C-alpha positions as CSV (number, residue, x, y, z in Angstrom):
1,M,-12.7,5.5,7.0
2,T,-14.6,4.1,10.0
3,T,-14.5,0.6,11.4
4,P,-17.8,-1.3,11.7
5,D,-18.1,-0.2,15.4
6,G,-17.9,3.5,14.3
7,R,-14.3,4.2,15.3
8,R,-12.0,6.1,12.9
9,S,-9.2,4.0,11.4
10,T,-6.6,4.1,8.7
11,P,-6.8,1.4,6.1
12,A,-4.4,-1.5,6.9
13,S,-2.6,-1.3,3.6
14,A,-2.4,2.5,3.8
15,R,-0.8,2.2,7.2
16,A,1.7,-0.3,6.0
17,G,2.4,1.5,2.8
18,G,2.4,5.1,4.0
19,A,6.2,5.3,3.8
20,L,6.0,3.7,0.3
21,A,3.4,6.1,-1.1
22,R,6.0,8.4,-2.6
23,V,8.0,5.5,-4.2
24,P,7.2,5.1,-7.9
25,A,5.2,2.0,-8.7
26,P,7.7,0.6,-11.2
27,L,10.5,0.7,-8.5
28,L,8.3,-1.1,-6.1
29,F,7.8,-3.8,-8.7
30,V,11.5,-4.1,-9.3
31,V,12.0,-4.7,-5.6
32,S,9.1,-7.1,-5.5
33,G,10.3,-9.1,-8.5
34,L,13.9,-9.4,-7.2
35,T,12.8,-10.7,-3.8
36,L,10.1,-12.9,-5.3
37,Y,12.5,-14.7,-7.6
38,V,15.4,-14.9,-5.2
39,G,13.0,-16.7,-2.9
40,A,12.0,-19.0,-5.8
41,A,15.7,-19.8,-6.5
42,V,16.1,-20.7,-2.8
43,A,13.0,-22.8,-3.0
44,V,14.4,-24.8,-6.0
45,G,17.2,-26.1,-3.6
46,L,14.5,-27.6,-1.3
47,F,12.6,-29.5,-4.0
48,D,14.7,-32.7,-3.6
49,T,14.0,-32.7,0.1
50,L,10.3,-32.0,0.3
51,G,9.0,-32.0,-3.3
52,A,8.0,-28.9,-5.2
53,P,4.3,-28.7,-4.3
54,A,5.0,-29.2,-0.6
55,V,7.6,-26.3,-0.7
56,G,4.9,-24.1,-2.2
57,W,2.5,-25.0,0.6
58,W,5.1,-24.4,3.4
59,R,5.8,-21.0,1.8
60,I,2.1,-20.1,2.2
61,L,1.8,-21.6,5.7
62,L,4.9,-19.7,7.1
63,S,3.9,-16.5,5.3
64,A,0.5,-16.8,7.0
65,V,2.1,-17.2,10.4
66,V,4.3,-14.2,9.9
67,L,1.4,-12.0,8.6
68,L,-1.0,-13.1,11.3
69,A,1.6,-12.3,14.0
70,W,2.2,-8.9,12.4
71,R,-1.3,-7.8,11.5
72,R,-3.4,-9.6,14.1
73,P,-6.4,-9.4,11.9
74,W,-8.7,-10.8,14.6
75,R,-8.8,-7.3,16.2
76,R,-10.8,-6.1,13.2
77,R,-14.5,-6.7,12.9
78,W,-15.1,-8.7,9.8
79,T,-18.3,-9.3,7.8
80,G,-19.1,-12.7,6.3
81,R,-18.7,-11.2,2.8
82,E,-15.2,-9.8,3.6
83,L,-14.1,-13.2,5.0
84,A,-15.4,-15.0,2.0
85,W,-13.5,-12.7,-0.4
86,A,-10.4,-12.9,1.6
87,A,-10.6,-16.7,1.7
88,A,-11.2,-16.9,-2.1
89,F,-8.2,-14.5,-2.6
90,G,-6.0,-16.7,-0.4
91,I,-7.0,-20.0,-2.0
92,A,-6.3,-18.6,-5.5
93,L,-2.9,-17.4,-4.2
94,S,-2.1,-20.7,-2.6
95,A,-3.0,-22.7,-5.6
96,M,-0.9,-20.4,-7.8
97,N,2.2,-21.0,-5.5
98,V,1.8,-24.7,-5.5
99,V,1.4,-25.2,-9.2
100,F,4.1,-22.6,-10.0
101,Y,6.6,-24.5,-8.0
102,V,5.7,-27.6,-9.9
103,G,6.3,-25.6,-13.1
104,I,9.8,-24.3,-12.1
105,D,10.7,-27.9,-11.0
106,H,10.4,-28.9,-14.7
107,L,11.2,-25.7,-16.6
108,P,13.8,-22.9,-16.4
109,L,12.7,-20.1,-14.1
110,G,12.7,-17.3,-16.8
111,V,10.6,-19.4,-19.2
112,A,8.1,-20.5,-16.6
113,V,7.6,-16.9,-15.4
114,A,7.1,-15.7,-19.0
115,L,4.5,-18.4,-19.8
116,E,2.7,-17.7,-16.5
117,F,2.1,-14.1,-17.8
118,C,-0.8,-15.4,-19.9
119,G,-2.8,-14.7,-16.8
120,P,-2.0,-11.0,-16.4
121,V,-2.2,-10.5,-20.1
122,A,-5.8,-11.9,-20.1
123,V,-6.8,-9.7,-17.2
124,A,-5.4,-6.6,-18.9
125,A,-7.1,-7.5,-22.2
126,I,-10.5,-8.1,-20.6
127,T,-10.5,-5.1,-18.2
128,G,-8.9,-2.7,-20.7
129,R,-10.5,-1.2,-23.8
130,G,-9.3,-0.7,-27.4
131,W,-7.3,-2.4,-30.1
132,A,-4.0,-2.5,-28.1
133,E,-5.5,-4.8,-25.4
134,R,-6.9,-7.1,-28.0
135,G,-3.7,-7.1,-30.1
136,A,-1.7,-7.9,-27.0
137,I,-3.3,-11.3,-26.9
138,L,-1.8,-12.1,-30.4
139,V,1.6,-10.7,-29.4
140,A,1.6,-12.7,-26.2
141,A,0.5,-15.8,-28.1
142,G,3.5,-15.4,-30.4
143,G,5.8,-15.2,-27.4
144,V,4.2,-18.2,-25.7
145,V,4.5,-20.3,-28.9
146,L,8.1,-19.3,-29.3
147,L,9.0,-20.1,-25.6
148,A,7.0,-23.4,-25.7
149,G,8.7,-24.4,-29.0
150,V,12.2,-23.6,-27.6
151,T,11.4,-25.6,-24.5
152,L,10.2,-28.6,-26.4
153,E,13.4,-28.6,-28.4
154,S,15.6,-27.9,-25.4
155,G,16.6,-31.5,-24.7
156,L,14.6,-31.7,-21.5
157,P,12.7,-34.9,-21.0
158,R,9.3,-34.7,-22.9
159,Q,7.4,-35.7,-19.7
160,D,9.1,-32.9,-17.8
161,V,8.1,-30.3,-20.4
162,V,4.5,-31.5,-20.6
163,I,4.1,-31.4,-16.8
164,G,5.9,-28.0,-16.6
165,L,3.7,-26.4,-19.3
166,A,0.5,-27.8,-17.7
167,A,1.5,-26.5,-14.3
168,I,2.4,-23.1,-15.5
169,G,-0.9,-22.9,-17.5
170,A,-2.7,-23.6,-14.2
171,A,-0.6,-21.0,-12.5
172,A,-1.5,-18.4,-15.1
173,V,-5.2,-19.0,-14.4
174,C,-4.6,-18.6,-10.7
175,W,-2.6,-15.5,-11.2
176,A,-5.4,-13.9,-13.1
177,G,-7.7,-14.7,-10.2
178,Y,-5.2,-13.3,-7.7
179,I,-5.1,-10.0,-9.6
180,V,-8.9,-9.6,-9.8
181,L,-9.5,-10.7,-6.2
182,G,-6.5,-8.8,-4.9
183,K,-7.8,-5.6,-6.4
184,R,-11.2,-6.2,-4.7
185,V,-9.8,-6.8,-1.2
186,A,-7.2,-3.9,-1.6
187,G,-10.0,-1.5,-2.6
188,A,-12.0,-2.4,0.5
189,G,-9.2,-1.0,2.6
190,S,-8.2,-4.2,4.3
191,G,-5.6,-5.5,1.9
192,I,-2.9,-6.7,4.1
193,D,-5.2,-8.0,6.8
194,S,-7.1,-9.8,4.1
195,L,-3.8,-11.2,2.8
196,A,-3.1,-12.6,6.2
197,V,-6.6,-14.2,6.5
198,G,-6.5,-15.4,2.9
199,M,-3.1,-17.1,3.3
200,A,-4.3,-18.8,6.5
201,A,-7.4,-20.1,4.6
202,G,-5.3,-21.2,1.7
203,A,-2.9,-23.1,4.0
204,L,-5.8,-24.8,5.7
205,V,-7.4,-25.9,2.4
206,F,-4.2,-27.6,1.2
207,A,-3.2,-28.9,4.7
208,P,-4.7,-32.4,4.2
209,V,-2.4,-32.9,1.2
210,F,0.9,-31.5,2.5
211,A,0.8,-31.5,6.3
212,R,2.4,-35.0,6.3
213,T,5.7,-33.3,5.4
214,A,5.8,-31.7,8.8
215,G,8.0,-34.4,10.2
216,D,10.7,-33.7,7.6
217,V,10.6,-29.9,8.4
218,V,10.4,-29.8,12.2
219,T,13.2,-32.3,12.6
220,D,15.6,-30.3,10.4
221,P,16.1,-26.7,11.5
222,R,18.1,-25.9,8.4
223,V,15.2,-26.8,6.1
224,L,12.8,-24.7,8.3
225,V,15.1,-21.7,8.1
226,F,15.3,-21.9,4.3
227,L,11.5,-22.3,4.1
228,L,11.2,-19.1,6.2
229,V,13.5,-17.3,3.9
230,V,11.4,-18.4,0.9
231,A,8.2,-17.3,2.7
232,I,9.5,-13.8,3.5
233,C,11.2,-13.2,0.2
234,S,8.6,-14.8,-2.1
235,S,5.3,-14.0,-0.3
236,V,5.5,-11.5,2.6
237,V,7.5,-8.8,0.9
238,P,6.2,-8.9,-2.7
239,Y,2.5,-9.5,-1.8
240,V,2.5,-6.6,0.8
241,L,4.0,-4.4,-2.0
242,D,1.3,-5.7,-4.3
243,Q,-1.3,-4.5,-1.9
244,V,0.3,-1.1,-1.7
245,V,0.4,-0.8,-5.5
246,L,-3.1,-2.2,-6.1
247,R,-4.5,0.6,-4.0
248,R,-2.9,3.1,-6.4
249,V,-3.6,1.6,-9.8
250,G,-6.2,-0.3,-11.7
251,T,-6.1,-4.0,-12.6
252,A,-5.0,-3.3,-16.2
253,A,-2.2,-0.9,-15.0
254,F,-1.2,-3.5,-12.4
255,S,-0.9,-6.1,-15.1
256,V,1.2,-3.7,-17.2
257,L,3.6,-3.2,-14.3
258,T,4.2,-7.0,-14.2
259,A,6.0,-6.6,-17.5
260,L,9.0,-5.7,-15.4
261,L,9.0,-9.1,-13.8
262,P,10.3,-11.4,-16.6
263,A,13.6,-9.5,-16.7
264,T,14.1,-10.0,-13.0
265,A,13.3,-13.7,-13.3
266,V,15.8,-14.1,-16.1
267,V,18.5,-12.2,-14.1
268,V,17.9,-14.3,-11.0
269,G,17.7,-17.5,-12.9
270,A,21.0,-16.7,-14.7
271,V,22.9,-15.5,-11.6
272,V,21.6,-17.9,-9.0
273,L,20.6,-21.0,-10.9
274,R,23.0,-20.7,-13.9
275,Q,20.0,-20.9,-16.3
276,I,21.4,-18.8,-19.2
277,P,18.6,-18.0,-21.7
278,T,19.0,-18.5,-25.4
279,W,18.3,-15.8,-27.9
280,P,15.0,-17.4,-29.0
281,E,14.0,-17.5,-25.3
282,I,14.9,-13.8,-24.9
283,A,12.8,-13.0,-28.0
284,G,9.9,-14.8,-26.5
285,L,10.3,-13.0,-23.2
286,A,10.4,-9.7,-25.0
287,L,7.1,-10.5,-26.9
288,V,5.3,-11.4,-23.7
289,S,6.5,-8.3,-21.9
290,G,5.7,-6.2,-24.9
291,A,2.2,-7.7,-24.9
292,I,1.6,-6.6,-21.3
293,A,3.0,-3.1,-22.0
294,M,0.5,-2.8,-24.9
295,T,-2.4,-3.1,-22.6
296,A,-1.5,0.1,-20.7
297,R,-4.6,2.3,-20.5
298,A,-4.1,4.0,-17.1
299,R,-1.3,6.0,-15.6
300,V,0.9,4.2,-13.1
């Protein structure tokens, strides 16, 4: 492709993902999921110090700093439309992170991830065609009802359950927006650069709410190091891999691949957080993952 000034260039996500082009998309998703939820497990340990929403914002802020330093997107000539789409993408991503962390502060990690999958299921059902995509909504609904019912009867405080379910519902909506907007910026050939710009925009939008926690972070190097680990594991690595995969598959197929993620969330939750799932929870996870797999209409 050519840049706006007429020079030949290689798409940013293609340059970053050239070495990954021969790696099967499902394997990339396994790596993405493991790093994503290991980062989430580390983040849980910071909730008592900063609060779950603030940890989500710091994750975005530090990820933006890392990506901006790596990509230096200001060297690229941007149009107003490209910047607007990148900003919308980043704001959806930032909102998803903030409310997801609120969710996992009140619900087990595996359950929260499975419930959040309503977003990808909806994207796959809307963008796909045929009975399988429509039927997937019913299957996913069964899984969600089962998981929500188990959670309500789990002995957790009712207020925690209500807050957790509401936060994860909001995260599901944001995840759907992330997939749709992410495919658009990835298809434009500026995926990782747009990711850097978008994360910076998202961090700025939420800064008035969370910047007050800066004093707690800069005065405690240990907290800052852990936040950086969260940012790299849960944002930089998985979202860069997402941009690589999104250039190779459609939105429906991308949503199908996310069926691999609940299993990784359960494994990480069990090993790191000692959140052992019950059999009804496993059944609900299987239903949600099966619903996503049902929507497969494209090769991955």
